[in-house]
C-alpha positions as CSV (number, residue, x, y, z in Angstrom):
1,M,114.5,96.2,178.4
2,T,111.7,98.6,179.1
3,M,108.0,97.9,178.9
4,I,107.9,99.6,175.4
5,D,110.7,97.3,174.1
6,K,108.7,94.2,175.3
7,R,105.6,95.4,173.4
8,D,107.5,96.1,170.2
9,T,109.0,92.6,170.3
10,G,105.5,91.1,170.6
11,R,104.3,93.3,167.8
12,D,107.2,92.4,165.4
13,A,106.3,88.7,166.1
14,E,102.7,89.3,165.5
15,N,103.3,91.4,162.3
16,G,105.7,88.5,160.9
17,G,102.8,86.1,161.4
18,R,100.4,88.6,159.8
19,R,102.7,89.2,157.0
20,M,103.0,85.5,156.3
21,R,99.2,85.0,156.2
22,L,98.7,87.9,154.0
23,R,101.5,86.7,151.7
24,A,99.9,83.3,151.5
25,A,96.4,84.9,150.8
26,L,97.8,87.0,148.0
27,R,99.5,84.1,146.5
28,E,96.3,82.0,146.5
29,N,94.4,85.0,145.2
30,L,96.8,85.4,142.3
31,K,96.5,81.6,141.4
32,R,92.7,81.9,141.5
33,R,92.7,84.9,139.2
34,K,95.1,83.4,136.8
35,S,92.9,80.3,136.6
36,Q,89.8,82.3,136.1
37,A,91.5,84.3,133.3
38,R,92.7,81.2,131.6
39,G,89.1,79.8,131.9
40,R,87.6,83.0,130.2
41,A,90.4,82.8,127.4
42,D,89.5,79.1,126.7
43,Q,85.8,79.9,126.8
44,A,86.3,82.9,124.4
45,A,88.4,80.8,122.1
46,S,85.8,78.0,122.0
47,T,83.0,80.4,121.3
48,E,84.8,82.0,118.4
49,D,85.3,78.5,116.8
50,I,81.7,77.7,117.1
51,E,80.1,80.8,116.0
52,P,82.4,82.8,113.6
53,D,79.6,84.6,111.7
54,H,78.0,86.2,114.7
55,R,80.6,88.9,115.4
56,D,79.7,92.4,116.1
57,E,81.1,94.8,113.5
C-alpha cells in the first residue's frame, strides 16, 4: 500500500460515517416536514368547519 491508498481508505470510512449521519438527518427532516404538513392540513380542515361563510371568492 502506498501513502495515497492509506488516505483513501481513511476517507472511505469517514465518508461512510458522514453518509450515515446525513441519511439519518434527512430521515428526521422528512418526518418533521410530514408532521408539519399534517398539522397544517388538520388546522385548515378545522378552520373550514368553523367558519364556512368567510371564504374568499
